[in-house]
C-alpha positions in Angstrom: 0.3 -0.5 0.3 2.6 2.3 0.9 4.8 1.7 -2.4 1.5 2.3 -4.1 1.1 5.1 -2.6 4.5 6.5 -4.0 4.2 5.6 -6.8 1.2 7.6 -7.0 3.3 10.6 -5.7 5.8 10.0 -8.0 3.5 9.9 -11.0 1.7 13.0 -10.2 2.3 16.0 -12.2 2.7 19.5 -11.4 -0.1 21.9 -11.3 0.7 25.5 -12.5 1.0 27.8 -15.0 2.5 26.2 -18.8 6.5 27.4 -18.0 6.8 27.2 -22.0 4.5 29.6 -23.0 5.3 31.8 -20.1 9.0 32.0 -21.2 7.9 32.4 -24.9 5.7 35.0 -24.1 7.7 37.3 -21.8 10.7 36.7 -24.5 8.0 37.5 -27.3 6.9 41.3 -26.0 10.5 42.3 -25.1 11.7 41.9 -28.2 8.2 43.3 -29.8 9.5 46.5 -27.8 12.8 46.5 -29.7 10.9 46.0 -33.1 8.7 48.6 -32.1 11.6 51.3 -31.7 13.5 49.9 -34.5 10.3 50.4 -36.6 9.0 53.9 -35.4 12.1 56.0 -34.2 14.3 57.6 -36.6 17.5 56.2 -34.6 15.9 52.4 -34.6 16.8 52.1 -30.8 16.8 53.2 -27.4 19.6 55.9 -27.0 22.8 55.5 -24.8 21.9 57.5 -21.2 25.7 58.8 -22.5 25.1 61.0 -25.1 24.3 64.4 -25.3 21.6 65.5 -23.1 20.1 67.6 -25.6 20.3 64.8 -28.1 18.4 62.6 -25.5 15.7 65.3 -24.9 15.3 65.7 -28.7 14.9 61.9 -29.2 12.2 61.4 -26.5 10.2 64.8 -27.5 10.6 63.0 -31.6 9.2 59.5 -30.6 6.7 59.7 -27.8 4.7 57.3 -29.4 7.0 54.9 -30.2 8.8 55.0 -26.7 5.0 54.9 -25.0 4.1 51.6 -26.6 7.7 49.9 -25.9 7.2 50.8 -22.3 4.0 49.3 -22.7 5.5 45.7 -24.1 8.1 45.5 -21.4 6.0 46.4 -18.7 3.9 43.5 -19.8 7.5 41.5 -20.3 7.5 41.8 -16.6 4.3 39.6 -15.4 5.1 36.6 -17.3 8.4 36.6 -16.0 7.2 36.9 -12.3 4.6 34.2 -13.0 7.6 31.8 -15.0 9.8 32.5 -11.5 6.8 31.7 -9.1 6.0 28.7 -11.1 9.8 27.4 -11.3 9.9 27.6 -7.5 6.6 25.7 -7.1 8.0 23.2 -9.0 11.3 22.8 -7.6 9.6 22.0 -3.9 6.7 20.0 -5.7 9.7 17.9 -6.9 11.4 17.4 -3.4 14.0 20.3 -3.7 14.4 22.2 -0.5 17.9 24.1 -0.5 18.8 28.1 -0.7 19.1 27.4 -4.3 15.3 27.7 -4.7 14.7 30.8 -2.5 17.9 32.3 -4.1 15.9 31.6 -7.7 12.7 33.2 -6.3 14.8 36.2 -5.0 16.1 36.4 -8.6 13.4 36.5 -10.4 10.9 38.9 -8.6 13.7 41.6 -8.5 14.5 41.5 -12.1 10.7 41.7 -12.5 10.1 44.3 -10.5 13.2 46.4 -12.0 12.2 45.4 -15.7 8.4 47.1 -14.9 9.8 50.0 -12.8 12.2 50.6 -15.7 9.0 50.3 -18.3 7.2 52.6 -16.2 10.2 55.4 -16.1 9.9 55.4 -19.6 6.1 55.7 -19.9 6.9 58.9 -17.9 9.5 59.9 -20.7 7.4 60.0 -23.4 4.4 62.0 -21.7 4.2 65.1 -23.7 6.2 67.7 -21.8 8.5 66.4 -20.0 10.8 66.7 -22.8 10.5 69.9 -22.9 13.8 70.5 -20.4 17.1 68.4 -20.9 17.9 68.3 -17.2 15.1 66.1 -15.8 15.2 63.9 -19.2 19.1 62.9 -18.2 17.8 62.0 -14.7 15.0 59.9 -16.3 16.8 58.6 -18.8 19.6 57.2 -16.8 17.2 56.2 -14.2 15.1 54.1 -16.8 18.5 52.5 -18.2 20.1 51.7 -14.6 16.4 49.5 -13.7 16.4 47.8 -17.0 20.6 47.0 -17.3 22.3 46.3 -14.0 19.1 46.5 -12.2 17.3 43.5 -14.1 20.5 41.7 -15.5 22.3 41.0 -11.8 19.2 39.2 -10.4 18.2 37.5 -13.3 21.7 36.0 -13.2 20.4 35.1 -9.8 17.7 33.3 -11.3 19.8 31.3 -13.6 22.9 30.1 -10.8 19.8 29.2 -8.6 18.0 26.8 -11.4 21.2 25.6 -13.0 23.3 24.9 -9.7 19.8 22.7 -8.9 19.8 21.2 -11.8 23.9 20.6 -11.5 23.3 18.4 -8.9 20.0 16.7 -9.7 20.6 16.4 -13.2 17.1 17.5 -14.1 18.2 19.8 -17.1 20.5 18.8 -19.9 24.2 19.4 -18.9 24.4 21.9 -21.7 21.4 24.2 -20.8 23.4 24.1 -17.2 26.8 25.3 -18.1 24.4 27.8 -20.3 23.0 29.2 -17.1 25.8 29.2 -14.9 28.5 31.1 -17.8 25.2 33.6 -18.3 25.0 34.2 -14.7 28.8 35.0 -13.8 28.3 37.2 -16.8 25.3 38.5 -15.2 27.2 39.2 -12.2 29.9 40.4 -13.2 27.8 43.5 -15.8 27.7 45.3 -11.6 31.1 46.3 -12.6 29.4 48.7 -15.2 28.6 50.9 -12.2 32.1 51.9 -11.7 33.8 50.7 -14.8 31.7 51.7 -18.3 33.0 49.6 -21.0 31.5 46.4 -18.5 28.2 47.7 -20.0 28.6 45.4 -23.5 27.8 42.2 -20.4 24.3 43.4 -20.2 23.1 42.8 -23.5 25.0 39.4 -23.4 23.1 38.0 -20.7 20.0 39.7 -21.0 19.7 38.1 -25.4 21.3 34.6 -24.4 19.3 34.9 -21.3 16.3 34.2 -23.7 17.6 30.4 -24.9 18.1 29.7 -21.5 14.9 30.7 -20.1 13.1 29.0 -23.1 14.9 25.8 -22.4 14.4 25.7 -19.3 10.4 26.4 -19.9 10.3 23.5 -22.1 12.7 20.9 -20.1 12.0 21.2 -16.7 10.3 17.9 -15.6 6.8 18.0 -14.2 7.0 15.0 -11.7 9.6 13.1 -10.2 9.3 10.4 -12.2 9.9 12.3 -15.8 12.8 14.4 -13.4 14.2 10.2 -12.2 14.5 9.1 -15.6 16.1 12.0 -17.0 18.6 11.7 -14.3 18.6 7.9 -15.2 19.3 9.3 -19.2 22.5 11.5 -18.0 24.1 8.9 -15.8 24.1 6.6 -19.0 25.1 9.1 -21.0 
């Protein structure tokens, strides 16, 4: 009787939002914000916060609609990222994982979602009529949007990657290539914090962000939904 009960527990599947769908929606919404910016603005991309204040002011004054739509899409992307995080943590606990990495994942994912949402809201403020009339306030808001959506997002996102990847390293629940990708990107994400004191380190931010899309979608599709599936993956990795 006890054995049958254990088999039922092992075969039971985690109930919750579909991780694959959440990761795809998150990625599409964020990339769509970049496409909108590329199509609707003359510059083709969101300007660097280090350009001349007058140039930044002119960009936001001229491209308010594009910035407003891009901000809406990025704000929308923050929501599935937060739900993805909550679902991943719930699934890991369902699979019997009770280690610090679970809560590191929770903190990292929620913080990344929050900073991403703050960046989007600040961009929305920049897009409002009259806000771009003076270069001074525009510079402050521009830097804030860049900081929260850049290092503010990427560093905690790296903790999300690290939390899941370290757990997967020991439990063998994910393919080894995906675990390595997550660990390398997590290291890059944490190193990107150096951009706060060393400007050239900013190039690490897009590396962690865009390759992070590959990791989050792959994890959404491949993370086991039951203990039996997790055990099967462990045996497959052990035999490989």
